[in-house]
C-alpha positions as CSV (number, residue, x, y, z in Angstrom):
1,M,47.2,-85.2,53.5
2,I,44.5,-85.4,50.8
3,R,43.8,-89.0,51.6
4,K,43.4,-88.2,55.3
5,T,41.1,-85.2,54.3
6,L,38.9,-87.4,52.0
7,L,38.7,-90.2,54.6
8,A,37.8,-87.7,57.3
9,A,35.2,-86.1,55.0
10,A,33.7,-89.6,54.2
11,L,33.6,-90.7,57.8
12,S,32.3,-87.5,59.2
13,T,29.5,-87.1,56.7
14,A,28.6,-90.6,55.7
15,T,25.1,-91.8,56.1
16,F,24.1,-95.4,55.8
17,A,20.8,-96.9,54.6
18,A,20.6,-100.7,54.3
19,A,18.0,-103.4,53.8
20,P,18.4,-107.0,55.0
21,A,20.9,-108.9,52.8
22,F,18.4,-111.6,52.0
23,A,15.7,-109.2,50.8
24,G,17.9,-107.4,48.2
25,G,18.5,-103.8,48.5
26,Q,21.2,-101.1,48.6
27,V,23.7,-99.4,50.9
28,S,24.3,-95.7,50.2
29,I,27.2,-93.5,51.4
30,D,26.6,-89.8,50.9
31,I,29.7,-87.6,51.2
32,A,29.5,-83.8,51.7
33,P,32.6,-81.8,52.6
34,A,32.4,-79.9,55.9
35,T,35.4,-77.6,55.4
36,Q,36.9,-75.7,52.5
37,E,39.9,-78.0,52.5
38,Q,37.6,-81.1,52.3
39,D,35.8,-79.4,49.4
40,D,39.0,-78.6,47.6
41,A,40.2,-82.2,48.0
42,M,36.8,-83.7,46.8
43,R,36.8,-81.3,43.7
44,L,40.4,-82.3,42.9
45,G,39.5,-86.0,43.1
46,L,36.3,-85.6,40.9
47,G,38.4,-83.4,38.5
48,M,41.0,-86.1,38.3
49,Y,38.4,-88.8,37.6
50,G,36.9,-86.6,34.9
51,L,40.3,-85.9,33.4
52,F,41.2,-89.7,33.4
53,N,37.9,-90.5,31.7
54,G,37.8,-87.7,29.2
55,I,34.9,-85.8,31.1
56,K,34.9,-82.0,31.0
57,N,31.5,-80.9,32.3
58,A,29.4,-84.1,32.5
59,G,29.8,-87.7,31.8
60,I,28.3,-91.1,32.2
61,K,30.4,-94.3,32.4
62,Q,28.5,-97.6,32.4
63,K,29.6,-101.3,32.5
64,G,26.8,-103.7,32.6
65,S,23.2,-104.0,31.3
66,G,19.8,-102.5,32.0
67,N,21.3,-99.4,33.4
68,S,19.8,-95.9,32.9
69,A,21.6,-92.6,33.7
70,G,21.4,-88.9,33.0
71,V,23.1,-85.6,33.8
72,A,21.2,-82.3,33.5
73,Q,23.0,-78.9,34.0
74,N,21.7,-75.4,34.1
75,G,24.5,-73.0,34.8
76,S,28.3,-72.9,34.1
77,G,31.3,-74.5,35.5
78,N,29.6,-77.6,36.7
79,L,30.9,-81.1,36.8
80,G,28.4,-84.0,37.0
81,I,29.5,-87.6,36.9
82,V,27.5,-90.9,36.9
83,H,29.5,-94.1,37.1
84,Q,27.6,-97.4,37.0
85,E,29.1,-101.0,37.2
86,G,26.7,-103.9,37.3
87,N,23.1,-104.4,36.1
88,G,19.8,-102.6,36.6
89,H,21.1,-99.3,38.1
90,N,19.2,-96.0,37.7
91,G,21.0,-92.7,38.5
92,T,20.6,-89.0,37.7
93,V,22.5,-85.9,38.7
94,S,20.8,-82.5,38.2
95,Q,22.7,-79.3,38.8
96,N,21.1,-75.9,38.9
97,G,23.6,-73.1,39.5
98,N,27.3,-72.6,38.9
99,C,30.5,-74.2,39.9
100,N,28.9,-77.4,41.3
101,A,30.6,-80.8,41.4
102,Y,29.0,-84.1,42.1
103,G,29.9,-87.8,41.5
104,L,27.4,-90.7,41.7
105,F,29.0,-94.1,41.8
106,Q,26.8,-97.2,41.7
107,F,28.0,-100.9,41.9
108,G,26.4,-104.3,42.1
109,K,22.8,-104.3,41.0
110,N,19.5,-102.4,41.1
111,T,20.6,-99.2,42.9
112,N,18.6,-96.0,42.5
113,A,19.6,-92.4,43.2
114,N,18.5,-89.0,42.0
115,V,20.8,-86.2,43.1
116,E,19.9,-82.6,42.8
117,Q,22.2,-79.6,43.5
118,N,20.6,-76.1,43.6
119,G,22.8,-73.1,44.2
120,D,26.5,-72.4,43.6
121,C,29.7,-74.1,44.5
122,Q,28.3,-77.2,46.1
123,T,30.3,-80.4,46.1
124,G,29.4,-84.0,47.0
125,A,29.4,-87.7,46.1
126,T,27.2,-90.8,46.6
127,V,28.5,-94.3,46.5
128,Q,25.9,-97.1,46.3
129,F,26.2,-100.9,46.5
130,G,23.2,-103.0,45.5
131,W,22.4,-106.7,45.8
């Protein structure tokens, strides 16, 4: 049931931005839950990722070189994650408010994302692939 909910959330809210493959670029998939059930499932998934990786409120996990990342939080009960695999990524998550959860996942090379959550109890994720 949770897999179906996450898949439905991803497909119903995904946005794609791509450059020609020969030019170098990135593809981004932004996921925002549309229902409380989808929000709960996404929070559970981000929480499990955090638990598995020893992250309580904020964490950065990098594998590669030339990456930069940051998480800034103003409020309580927030969960901010930046996960980068590959080289030359730049990513930040900024959370202003309470009870927010966001995961930024970057793969390949040379992706850029700056995510900002303002308000309370927002949930989302961005997955990027760069070449």
